[in-house]
Rosetta silent file (secondary structure, phi, psi, omega in degrees, C-alpha in Angstrom):
SEQUENCE: MPSPAQIAVAPEGQRKWLAEAVRSGGATVVDPATAGGLVWASTGGADDLAALLAGCPGIRWVQLPWAGIEPFVAVLDDQHVWTCGKGVYAVPVAEHALTLGLAGLRGLDGYARTASWSPPRGQNLVGAAVTILGGGGITEELLRLLAPFGCPVTVVRRHPAPMAGAVEVVGPDGLRAALPGRRLVILALALTPATMGTIGAEELAAMDDDAWLVNVARGGHVVTDDLVSALRDGVIGGAALDVTDPEPLPDGHPLWSQPNCLITPHVGNTPEMARPLLSARIADNVRRFGAGEPLVGRVDPALGY
SCORE:     score description
SCORE:     0.000 S_00000001
   1 L     0.000  126.688 -178.062 -145.923   48.684    5.404 S_00000001
   2 L   -66.060  150.843  177.682 -145.040   52.250    6.499 S_00000001
   3 L   -70.658  149.722  177.932 -145.162   55.025    3.917 S_00000001
   4 L   -61.604  148.151  175.157 -141.806   56.312    2.605 S_00000001
   5 L   -62.425  148.725 -179.520 -140.372   59.326    4.374 S_00000001
   6 E  -103.805  110.431 -174.107 -141.067   62.655    2.671 S_00000001
   7 E  -124.095  135.075  175.630 -137.781   64.504    2.123 S_00000001
   8 E  -100.495  152.032  172.245 -137.094   67.766    0.284 S_00000001
   9 E  -123.476  120.987 -178.013 -133.862   68.763   -1.451 S_00000001
  10 E  -147.722  156.452   -1.921 -133.226   72.490   -1.707 S_00000001
  11 L   -66.092  148.844 -177.123 -132.192   74.895   -3.154 S_00000001
  12 L   -63.347  137.105  175.457 -133.662   73.466   -6.333 S_00000001
  13 L    91.840   -9.102  178.584 -131.202   72.694   -9.112 S_00000001
  14 L   -97.982  133.278  177.677 -128.074   72.418   -6.937 S_00000001
  15 L    46.563   66.144 -174.613 -126.256   69.081   -6.654 S_00000001
  16 L   -60.679  -21.927  179.903 -129.008   67.123   -8.331 S_00000001
  17 H   -66.750  -16.122  178.350 -127.354   63.856   -7.298 S_00000001
  18 H   -64.929  -33.591  178.721 -128.523   64.505   -3.736 S_00000001
  19 H   -63.521  -36.731  177.862 -132.075   63.616   -4.768 S_00000001
  20 H   -67.252  -36.102  176.190 -130.866   60.209   -5.895 S_00000001
  21 H   -63.028  -39.431  177.913 -129.195   59.722   -2.514 S_00000001
  22 H   -62.946  -44.823  179.256 -132.519   60.499   -0.838 S_00000001
  23 H   -64.856  -34.852  178.197 -134.301   57.936   -3.015 S_00000001
  24 H   -62.672  -27.143  177.745 -131.561   55.398   -2.252 S_00000001
  25 L   -82.738    2.554  176.031 -132.503   55.792    1.405 S_00000001
  26 L    90.665   11.306 -177.527 -136.060   54.747    0.601 S_00000001
  27 L  -101.945  168.188  174.161 -137.690   58.189    0.758 S_00000001
  28 E  -104.293  133.022  177.975 -139.783   60.200   -1.652 S_00000001
  29 E   -83.218  122.843 -174.644 -138.455   63.563   -2.818 S_00000001
  30 L  -131.307  173.879  174.714 -141.161   66.178   -2.255 S_00000001
  31 L   -68.694  145.573 -179.699 -141.674   69.918   -2.120 S_00000001
  32 H   -55.105  -28.953 -177.155 -140.412   71.513    1.135 S_00000001
  33 H   -64.112  -24.355 -178.246 -143.956   72.539    2.024 S_00000001
  34 H  -115.144    9.569 -173.933 -144.946   68.893    2.546 S_00000001
  35 L   -87.887  151.189  171.664 -141.601   67.486    3.729 S_00000001
  36 L   -98.772  -18.995  178.778 -140.673   66.081    7.101 S_00000001
  37 E  -138.584  158.843 -177.613 -136.952   66.340    6.391 S_00000001
  38 E  -135.983  129.418  168.954 -134.701   68.586    4.320 S_00000001
  39 E  -102.122  113.148 -178.513 -131.378   67.969    2.626 S_00000001
  40 E   -83.816  125.708 -170.081 -129.796   71.386    2.094 S_00000001
  41 L   -95.563   -5.807 -176.459 -127.840   71.348   -1.161 S_00000001
  42 L  -107.538  146.692  176.349 -125.865   74.583   -0.813 S_00000001
  43 L   -81.850   -2.904  177.504 -122.692   75.211    1.181 S_00000001
  44 L  -136.706 -150.259  176.518 -124.025   78.690    1.955 S_00000001
  45 L    72.619   40.923 -178.291 -127.314   80.530    1.876 S_00000001
  46 H   -60.307  -40.678  179.763 -128.003   80.560    5.608 S_00000001
  47 H   -64.100  -39.981  178.386 -130.612   83.314    5.250 S_00000001
  48 H   -64.773  -39.555  178.452 -132.382   81.360    2.512 S_00000001
  49 H   -64.212  -44.156  179.627 -132.368   78.250    4.689 S_00000001
  50 H   -60.693  -42.266 -179.687 -133.825   80.171    7.638 S_00000001
  51 H   -65.436  -40.424  179.474 -136.580   81.603    5.419 S_00000001
  52 H   -63.488  -45.578 -178.908 -137.436   78.184    4.011 S_00000001
  53 H   -64.824  -36.161  178.881 -137.688   76.622    7.472 S_00000001
  54 H   -63.005  -31.369 -178.688 -139.853   79.471    8.713 S_00000001
  55 H   -94.446   -0.323 -177.507 -142.326   78.768    5.934 S_00000001
  56 L  -131.711   76.684 -174.380 -142.272   74.974    6.238 S_00000001
  57 L   -66.687  -12.405  179.398 -143.212   74.016    9.800 S_00000001
  58 L   -78.086  -13.202 -179.313 -143.457   70.330    8.915 S_00000001
  59 L   -76.126  121.827 -178.485 -139.708   69.972    8.498 S_00000001
  60 L  -108.187  -22.415 -176.153 -138.283   68.333   11.605 S_00000001
  61 E  -131.011  137.975  177.270 -134.811   67.325   10.396 S_00000001
  62 E  -126.485  124.469  174.624 -132.187   69.237    8.371 S_00000001
  63 E  -100.452  116.465  176.269 -129.148   67.594    6.780 S_00000001
  64 L   -88.624  153.658 -166.258 -126.369   70.106    6.066 S_00000001
  65 L   -78.070  -31.324 -172.992 -123.951   69.260    3.254 S_00000001
  66 L  -122.666  174.349 -179.923 -120.458   69.443    4.740 S_00000001
  67 L   -74.067  -41.598  177.913 -118.649   68.745    7.987 S_00000001
  68 L   -83.536  118.149 -173.410 -117.769   72.386    8.609 S_00000001
  69 L  -116.817   28.668 -178.201 -121.014   74.279    9.221 S_00000001
  70 H   -52.420  -39.854 -178.084 -119.718   77.744   10.163 S_00000001
  71 H   -65.607  -16.065 -173.511 -122.045   79.526    7.673 S_00000001
  72 H  -108.278    2.742 -174.117 -125.098   77.988    9.360 S_00000001
  73 H   -58.120  -38.076 -178.090 -124.352   78.485   13.045 S_00000001
  74 H   -68.956  -17.635 -177.671 -126.726   81.449   13.307 S_00000001
  75 H   -91.010  -21.627 -175.884 -129.581   79.320   11.911 S_00000001
  76 L   -58.306  140.304  178.797 -129.201   76.393   14.315 S_00000001
  77 L  -148.141  177.888  179.346 -132.049   76.001   16.791 S_00000001
  78 L   -95.308    1.482 -179.216 -133.631   73.491   19.143 S_00000001
  79 L   -87.187  -14.389  179.787 -136.785   73.125   17.076 S_00000001
  80 L  -124.612  155.700  168.222 -135.096   70.957   14.451 S_00000001
  81 E   -89.309  127.251 -176.942 -132.771   67.976   14.477 S_00000001
  82 E  -112.974  134.947  172.157 -129.590   69.010   12.668 S_00000001
  83 E  -132.505  159.121  178.825 -127.042   66.731   11.041 S_00000001
  84 L  -142.301 -170.654 -179.441 -124.012   67.436    8.891 S_00000001
  85 L   -83.213   20.593 -179.185 -121.207   65.634    7.105 S_00000001
  86 L   -50.883  121.267  177.874 -119.314   65.192   10.384 S_00000001
  87 L    86.390  -16.158 -177.126 -116.985   62.212    9.996 S_00000001
  88 L   -62.982  -40.857 -171.621 -117.936   61.563    6.366 S_00000001
  89 L  -100.122   17.067 -175.138 -114.699   62.932    4.952 S_00000001
  90 H   -59.101  -43.670 -175.608 -112.364   61.649    7.653 S_00000001
  91 H   -63.710  -54.254 -179.585 -110.542   59.150    5.433 S_00000001
  92 H   -65.325  -36.636 -178.311 -109.548   61.489    2.559 S_00000001
  93 H   -70.126  -40.704  177.079 -108.765   64.424    4.854 S_00000001
  94 H   -63.715  -40.270  177.522 -106.620   62.316    7.191 S_00000001
  95 H   -60.535  -40.991  179.277 -104.799   60.895    4.187 S_00000001
  96 H   -67.754  -38.968  177.803 -104.114   64.434    2.969 S_00000001
  97 H   -60.380  -44.005  178.449 -102.899   65.500    6.409 S_00000001
  98 H   -65.094  -39.737  177.283 -100.427   62.633    6.466 S_00000001
  99 H   -59.305  -47.293 -179.428  -99.325   63.481    2.922 S_00000001
 100 H   -64.153  -42.367 -179.724  -98.673   67.107    3.883 S_00000001
 101 H   -63.398  -45.708  178.231  -96.822   66.138    7.046 S_00000001
 102 H   -63.898  -40.384  179.639  -94.548   63.681    5.254 S_00000001
 103 H   -61.134  -41.986  179.047  -93.936   66.165    2.446 S_00000001
 104 H   -66.906  -47.277 -178.285  -92.833   68.800    4.940 S_00000001
 105 H   -64.792  -31.800 -178.392  -90.605   66.515    6.971 S_00000001
 106 L   -89.260    3.686  174.228  -89.002   65.106    3.820 S_00000001
 107 L    78.414   18.299 -178.244  -88.230   68.540    2.382 S_00000001
 108 H   -67.393  -19.579  175.651  -90.527   68.364   -0.618 S_00000001
 109 H   -59.055  -41.616  179.148  -91.325   72.049   -0.126 S_00000001
 110 H   -82.312  -43.499 -177.532  -87.805   72.882   -1.301 S_00000001
 111 H   -61.387  -35.368 -177.776  -87.215   70.029   -3.745 S_00000001
 112 L   -70.448  -20.724 -177.105  -90.409   70.836   -5.667 S_00000001
 113 L   -96.376  -18.142 -172.929  -89.268   74.420   -6.230 S_00000001
 114 L   -81.639  155.325  178.427  -85.643   73.848   -7.217 S_00000001
 115 L  -117.829   14.821  178.818  -84.358   73.542  -10.757 S_00000001
 116 L  -149.869  164.612  179.205  -81.003   71.974   -9.893 S_00000001
 117 L   -60.424  138.021 -174.451  -79.514   69.200   -7.730 S_00000001
 118 L  -133.525  163.754 -177.902  -79.567   70.272   -4.085 S_00000001
 119 L   -64.512  155.865  179.398  -78.163   69.114   -0.736 S_00000001
 120 L   -71.995  147.147  174.856  -80.012   66.425    1.228 S_00000001
 121 L  -155.882  160.903  176.454  -82.471   67.383    3.928 S_00000001
 122 L   137.759  159.546  179.536  -85.351   65.740    5.759 S_00000001
 123 L  -132.878  154.534  174.517  -86.510   63.973    8.902 S_00000001
 124 L   -79.267  148.433  167.222  -88.199   60.669    9.659 S_00000001
 125 L   -90.565  -26.817 -176.961  -91.745   60.431   10.872 S_00000001
 126 L   -56.557  123.524  177.620  -91.103   56.924   12.241 S_00000001
 127 L    77.822   -0.996 -176.791  -91.018   57.075   16.033 S_00000001
 128 L   -82.811  146.033  178.509  -91.543   60.845   16.104 S_00000001
 129 L   -75.461  139.900 -177.245  -93.916   62.454   18.589 S_00000001
 130 E  -132.978  141.806  171.382  -97.073   63.982   17.095 S_00000001
 131 E  -119.401  134.043  177.566  -99.808   66.177   18.553 S_00000001
 132 E  -119.692  129.916  175.404 -103.264   66.355   16.982 S_00000001
 133 E   -96.593  121.000 -177.954 -105.801   69.017   17.885 S_00000001
 134 L   118.219  144.499 -177.095 -109.344   67.681   17.667 S_00000001
 135 L  -124.762   25.535 -177.289 -110.983   64.437   18.689 S_00000001
 136 L   -94.152 -156.846 -174.652 -113.339   63.697   15.801 S_00000001
 137 H   -63.002  -36.967  179.574 -113.341   61.358   12.845 S_00000001
 138 H   -62.863  -43.947  178.957 -110.283   62.841   11.146 S_00000001
 139 H   -64.374  -41.640  177.911 -108.231   62.300   14.282 S_00000001
 140 H   -58.310  -42.260  179.644 -109.528   58.752   14.656 S_00000001
 141 H   -70.590  -38.082  177.035 -108.438   58.011   11.095 S_00000001
 142 H   -62.349  -40.553  178.475 -105.082   59.752   11.579 S_00000001
 143 H   -60.675  -37.813  177.152 -104.392   57.626   14.635 S_00000001
 144 H   -67.217  -42.961 -178.912 -104.982   54.545   12.501 S_00000001
 145 H   -68.713  -32.702 -177.880 -102.711   55.826    9.719 S_00000001
 146 H   -80.478  -17.066 -175.841  -99.960   56.817   12.139 S_00000001
 147 H   -54.068  -44.666 -179.350  -99.944   53.482   13.962 S_00000001
 148 H   -65.934  -18.483  179.268  -97.456   51.791   11.559 S_00000001
 149 H   -83.417   -8.309  179.169  -95.051   54.715   12.065 S_00000001
 150 L    65.057   32.862 -178.331  -94.866   54.031   15.799 S_00000001
 151 L   -84.043  126.933  168.926  -95.555   57.657   16.659 S_00000001
 152 L   -72.485  116.567 -172.603  -96.455   58.504   20.246 S_00000001
 153 E  -111.037  130.898  170.967  -99.500   60.704   19.652 S_00000001
 154 E  -104.540  131.954  176.536 -101.041   63.244   22.004 S_00000001
 155 E  -109.268  132.572  174.990 -104.591   64.365   21.259 S_00000001
 156 E  -110.066  119.940 -177.920 -105.905   67.721   22.461 S_00000001
 157 L  -144.412  162.886 -176.199 -109.703   67.863   22.524 S_00000001
 158 L   -58.725  -46.541 -179.459 -112.536   69.697   24.227 S_00000001
 159 L  -116.866   97.916 -177.296 -113.627   66.708   26.307 S_00000001
 160 L   -59.916  129.856  175.376 -110.638   64.472   27.158 S_00000001
 161 L  -156.952  146.594 -177.852 -111.409   60.789   26.835 S_00000001
 162 L   -55.344  141.717  176.215 -109.190   57.860   25.853 S_00000001
 163 L  -129.656  134.169  179.927 -108.753   57.317   22.101 S_00000001
 164 L   -59.951  125.105  178.861 -107.389   54.147   20.523 S_00000001
 165 L    98.925  -11.339  178.231 -103.875   54.808   19.270 S_00000001
 166 L   -99.361  137.947  177.837 -103.180   57.897   21.397 S_00000001
 167 L   -78.857  -25.499  175.256 -100.720   57.746   24.262 S_00000001
 168 E  -156.077  150.181  175.128 -102.523   60.595   26.019 S_00000001
 169 E  -127.432  125.297 -176.174 -105.585   62.775   25.543 S_00000001
 170 E  -125.655  162.941  176.605 -105.663   66.195   27.176 S_00000001
 171 L   -84.487  177.887 -179.423 -108.023   69.132   27.328 S_00000001
 172 H   -55.009  -29.423  179.968 -107.437   72.602   25.836 S_00000001
 173 H   -71.874   -9.945  176.991 -105.518   73.605   28.967 S_00000001
 174 H   -98.234    5.718 -176.520 -102.925   70.970   28.065 S_00000001
 175 L   -60.254  -50.184 -173.665 -102.206   72.363   24.615 S_00000001
 176 H   -58.717  -39.712 -179.923  -99.096   74.355   25.472 S_00000001
 177 H   -72.872  -16.577 -177.838  -97.419   71.361   27.113 S_00000001
 178 H   -93.347   10.327 -178.057  -98.297   69.205   24.099 S_00000001
 179 L  -101.990  -43.669  179.497  -96.296   71.321   21.632 S_00000001
 180 L   -63.692  144.544  175.793  -92.578   71.034   22.576 S_00000001
 181 L    79.071    2.830  179.749  -90.802   67.940   21.292 S_00000001
 182 L   -96.824  133.968  178.273  -93.404   67.204   18.599 S_00000001
 183 L   -80.046  -33.501  174.497  -92.274   66.717   15.023 S_00000001
 184 E  -127.074  139.111  168.896  -95.783   67.302   13.674 S_00000001
 185 E  -122.466  115.948 -171.849  -98.620   69.365   15.095 S_00000001
 186 E  -113.738  129.576  178.661 -101.799   68.647   13.154 S_00000001
 187 E   -98.430  120.398 -179.180 -104.981   70.711   13.332 S_00000001
 188 L  -144.508   44.311 -175.343 -108.168   68.670   12.799 S_00000001
 189 L  -116.721  163.887  178.755 -110.709   70.395   15.027 S_00000001
 190 L   -73.749  148.241  177.525 -113.970   72.247   14.494 S_00000001
 191 L   -91.528  117.162  176.441 -113.895   76.026   14.128 S_00000001
 192 L  -134.551  169.175  175.553 -115.883   77.736   16.898 S_00000001
 193 L   -53.072  -32.958 -178.209 -115.471   81.069   18.684 S_00000001
 194 L   -74.362  -22.348 -176.651 -113.457   79.191   21.334 S_00000001
 195 L  -106.223    0.770  174.317 -111.013   77.718   18.781 S_00000001
 196 L   -61.351  133.084  176.423 -110.419   80.828   16.660 S_00000001
 197 L    65.254   28.383 -179.831 -106.726   81.712   16.756 S_00000001
 198 L   -57.895  -36.969  179.540 -105.788   78.590   18.710 S_00000001
 199 E  -107.975  107.625  177.654 -102.311   78.700   17.190 S_00000001
 200 L  -126.463 -161.030 -174.848 -100.667   82.100   17.574 S_00000001
 201 H   -57.427  -42.684 -177.282  -97.234   83.481   18.351 S_00000001
 202 H   -67.236  -41.172 -179.781  -96.977   81.860   21.808 S_00000001
 203 H   -68.391  -40.758  178.564  -97.993   78.418   20.582 S_00000001
 204 H   -63.659  -39.089  178.750  -95.644   78.602   17.601 S_00000001
 205 H   -66.426  -25.613  179.532  -92.791   79.632   19.898 S_00000001
 206 H   -77.731  -17.331  178.457  -93.513   76.568   22.049 S_00000001
 207 L   -78.487  157.612  176.840  -92.968   74.248   19.071 S_00000001
 208 L   -69.251  155.891 -175.975  -89.497   72.963   18.143 S_00000001
 209 L   -75.988   -2.526  173.645  -87.637   74.867   15.461 S_00000001
 210 L  -115.586    9.223 -178.915  -87.734   71.845   13.136 S_00000001
 211 L   -80.446  153.481  177.456  -91.406   70.970   13.759 S_00000001
 212 E  -114.674  137.034  173.842  -94.071   71.243   11.074 S_00000001
 213 E   -97.360  127.883  179.048  -97.582   72.594   11.523 S_00000001
 214 E  -118.590  125.645 -179.347 -100.224   70.861    9.399 S_00000001
 215 E  -122.347  110.499  174.282 -103.672   72.425    9.070 S_00000001
 216 L  -118.495   17.427 -177.093 -106.526   70.489    7.454 S_00000001
 217 L   -97.997  -93.650  176.696 -109.220   72.044    9.662 S_00000001
 218 L  -142.716  146.783 -178.132 -109.971   75.748    9.078 S_00000001
 219 H   -60.784  -30.839 -177.332 -107.698   78.697    8.426 S_00000001
 220 H   -66.696  -10.660  175.782 -109.174   80.630   11.335 S_00000001
 221 H   -69.814  -19.892 -174.416 -107.509   78.293   13.820 S_00000001
 222 E  -116.045  136.151  173.174 -104.176   79.965   13.034 S_00000001
 223 L   -78.946  105.199 -169.027 -103.214   83.616   13.432 S_00000001
 224 H   -59.745  -44.631 -178.910 -101.878   84.088    9.905 S_00000001
 225 H   -61.514  -38.329  178.143  -99.599   87.045   10.602 S_00000001
 226 H   -66.459  -37.234  178.654  -97.994   85.158   13.488 S_00000001
 227 H   -66.824  -43.225  177.986  -97.460   82.138   11.256 S_00000001
 228 H   -57.208  -45.117  179.918  -95.819   84.229    8.540 S_00000001
 229 H   -63.274  -42.597 -178.708  -93.419   85.665   11.132 S_00000001
 230 H   -64.923  -38.196  178.090  -92.649   82.213   12.571 S_00000001
 231 H   -69.177  -43.069 -178.091  -91.897   80.804    9.122 S_00000001
 232 H   -65.936  -37.298 -174.231  -89.778   83.766    8.126 S_00000001
 233 L   -94.301    2.263  178.829  -87.783   83.775   11.364 S_00000001
 234 L    72.898   23.973  178.744  -87.252   80.000   11.600 S_00000001
 235 L   -66.272  -37.690  173.960  -89.314   79.656   14.766 S_00000001
 236 L  -125.616  166.088 -178.893  -90.739   76.404   13.342 S_00000001
 237 L   -68.594  -38.965 -179.657  -89.522   74.160   10.561 S_00000001
 238 E   175.187  178.457  178.597  -92.469   74.821    8.299 S_00000001
 239 E  -137.385  138.752  175.675  -96.204   74.726    7.701 S_00000001
 240 E  -120.819  114.197 -167.818  -98.311   72.605    5.374 S_00000001
 241 E  -121.487  123.569  169.809 -101.716   74.186    4.879 S_00000001
 242 L   -98.008  -10.725  178.881 -104.800   72.915    3.110 S_00000001
 243 L  -135.592  149.727 -176.904 -106.802   75.793    4.605 S_00000001
 244 L  -142.176  166.059  172.330 -105.854   79.435    5.139 S_00000001
 245 L  -132.930  108.499    7.805 -107.127   82.696    6.547 S_00000001
 246 L   -78.891  165.836  177.474 -108.076   84.426    4.320 S_00000001
 247 L  -140.046  129.150   -0.491 -109.360   81.773    1.937 S_00000001
 248 L   -62.620  149.647  179.478 -108.860   81.619   -0.978 S_00000001
 249 L   -72.562  121.916 -175.077 -105.377   82.895   -0.211 S_00000001
 250 L   -64.439  149.697  171.765 -104.867   86.003   -2.387 S_00000001
 251 L   -56.790  139.217  178.380 -102.123   86.165   -4.989 S_00000001
 252 L    85.140   -3.167  177.920  -99.079   87.873   -3.543 S_00000001
 253 L   -63.428  143.303 -177.196  -99.877   86.937    0.064 S_00000001
 254 H   -54.898  -28.640  179.794  -96.668   86.469    2.114 S_00000001
 255 H   -61.707  -32.949 -178.710  -97.433   82.786    2.736 S_00000001
 256 H   -62.585  -31.607 -173.683  -96.947   82.045   -0.967 S_00000001
 257 H   -94.538   -0.270  178.321  -93.358   83.246   -0.865 S_00000001
 258 L   -78.161  121.109 -175.879  -92.259   81.407    2.276 S_00000001
 259 L   -66.763  -19.369 -179.596  -89.901   78.623    1.149 S_00000001
 260 L  -104.764   34.253  179.136  -90.889   76.467    4.143 S_00000001
 261 E  -132.081  123.484  174.741  -94.622   76.607    3.469 S_00000001
 262 E  -103.567  131.639 -178.007  -96.638   74.082    1.455 S_00000001
 263 E  -129.677  128.729  170.069 -100.128   75.169    0.391 S_00000001
 264 L  -119.404  147.265 -170.024 -102.889   73.135   -1.219 S_00000001
 265 L   -84.075   62.002  177.677 -106.214   74.815   -2.168 S_00000001
 266 L    54.338   56.341 -176.847 -108.568   73.102    0.316 S_00000001
 267 L  -118.242   18.416  174.825 -108.438   69.789   -1.504 S_00000001
 268 L   -57.135  -29.164  175.066 -108.241   67.399    1.443 S_00000001
 269 L  -137.237  109.273 -178.307 -111.664   66.348    0.241 S_00000001
 270 L   -90.167  163.740  176.710 -112.422   66.998   -3.426 S_00000001
 271 H   -55.032  -36.480  179.750 -115.880   66.920   -5.052 S_00000001
 272 H   -64.978  -35.374  176.370 -114.971   63.598   -6.659 S_00000001
 273 H   -75.855  -38.240 -171.874 -114.236   62.154   -3.221 S_00000001
 274 H   -69.437  -39.633 -171.365 -117.157   63.864   -1.527 S_00000001
 275 H   -56.681  -53.129  179.992 -119.991   62.762   -3.755 S_00000001
 276 H   -66.831  -33.212 -178.902 -120.003   59.014   -2.988 S_00000001
 277 H   -69.834  -45.804  179.854 -119.216   59.611    0.695 S_00000001
 278 H   -69.481  -36.899  177.860 -121.926   62.223    1.235 S_00000001
 279 H   -58.401  -44.650 -179.565 -124.405   60.220   -0.836 S_00000001
 280 H   -64.642  -40.600  179.328 -123.904   57.208    1.412 S_00000001
 281 H   -64.132  -45.127 -178.719 -124.323   59.326    4.579 S_00000001
 282 H   -64.445  -44.887  179.188 -127.521   60.938    3.302 S_00000001
 283 H   -58.395  -41.738 -179.996 -128.997   57.613    2.189 S_00000001
 284 H   -65.002  -45.557 -178.749 -128.218   56.158    5.615 S_00000001
 285 H   -68.442  -35.153  176.644 -129.732   59.102    7.495 S_00000001
 286 H   -62.724  -44.119  177.718 -132.823   59.110    5.277 S_00000001
 287 H   -61.366  -44.007  179.723 -133.354   55.432    6.053 S_00000001
 288 H   -63.646  -41.496 -179.938 -132.821   56.112    9.761 S_00000001
 289 H   -61.450  -44.269  179.393 -135.207   59.064    9.709 S_00000001
 290 H   -65.649  -29.810 -178.305 -137.898   56.949    8.082 S_00000001
 291 H   -92.858   -2.152 -178.694 -137.363   54.166   10.615 S_00000001
 292 L    73.075   24.108 -179.413 -137.268   56.485   13.625 S_00000001
 293 L   -94.277  161.003  177.119 -133.658   55.537   14.407 S_00000001
 294 L   -59.048  139.983 -179.642 -130.905   57.863   15.728 S_00000001
 295 L   -88.150  156.477 -178.213 -129.316   59.945   12.989 S_00000001
 296 L   -98.779  142.178  178.241 -125.579   60.051   12.256 S_00000001
 297 L    79.601   34.522 -178.805 -123.548   63.255   12.399 S_00000001
 298 E   -61.871  141.383  176.311 -125.775   65.095   14.869 S_00000001
 299 L  -101.556  135.778  174.750 -125.002   68.775   15.379 S_00000001
 300 L   -94.357  107.822 -177.748 -125.164   70.317   18.844 S_00000001
 301 L   -56.817  -31.975 -178.841 -126.722   73.789   18.341 S_00000001
 302 L   -69.673  -35.942 -179.270 -125.179   75.009   21.606 S_00000001
 303 L   -88.022  -25.469  179.572 -121.654   74.036   20.543 S_00000001
 304 L    83.802   16.997  175.507 -122.047   74.950   16.872 S_00000001
 305 L  -159.745    0.000    0.000 -120.681   71.672   15.523 S_00000001
C-alpha cells in the first residue's frame, strides 16, 4: 500500500479547515520542509509564498485558493505544477450573474430605491440575445442557466471552440461585432494584461442603449471612467457589477450615485459557498496528486490563469 501524500498547508493558522480537506483526500499534513505539495491558505502574500518555495525544494505542486490568481502571477514558474480554484465557483457566480442581469432588465435598480409607487418599466430576457466574454466554467454554467430562456448566446473567448448552448463562439477580434443587438453583455473572463480594459468607451458605444453590462469577473476588465460616462449619458441601459475598479469601491464614488447601476460587494461567491466547494476541489486534487493522476484546475504560467 503506497504511503499517504505529504501535503503542507500554509500560512499557518489561516483557514484551518483546509487541513481537514487535505486529510479528506487521503494525505498527511506536514511541515512545508518535508512536503511534496502545498495548499496555500492566503489570498495574498505572493512574496511569502515565493520565499517558502525557495526554501522547500521538495514541493512539486502548489494549490492556490481562488479562481482569480492575479496576486500570484509574478510567482508562477515552470518548476512547479500550479492549480487554482478555476471552475470551482462557477455555479454560484453564474447564478449571481443571472440574478444581476434579470434585476437590471426588470428595473429593480429603480424600484429598490423608490419610496413611492412608480411607472412600469422592464424588459424580458426570454428570447433576448446575450454575449458572454470568457469561455471557462462560469460561462459553461451560464449557458446551462440561460437555456430555458431561449437566448441566442454568443461567446467571446481567447481560443474559439464550440460550446454547448452557444449559437456562436468567436475570438477577441469578434468582440465588437458581438455587442450590438445584445440585451445582456456578461463578463466572465480571466483578468490578464491582454484583457485589462476590454470594455471601454468604444465597446460601450457599440452596445444598444437599453442593454445591460454585467460584470462578475474583475473590475479591471472595464474602464471605470468610461462606464460612469456611459451610464450618465444613457449610452447603455445600465450596469450590474459584482466587481469594480477600484475595489472596494470607495464611498462617494460616482458609480454609487448612478440610478442605472446595481452594485454588489463581490459576493458572487461568499465564504459560506466557497468553503464546501474549495474543500471538495482540494480533497480531489490531493487524492489525484497521491495517485499520480492529472490535477484539476491547472494554471498555465505563460498565460497567467
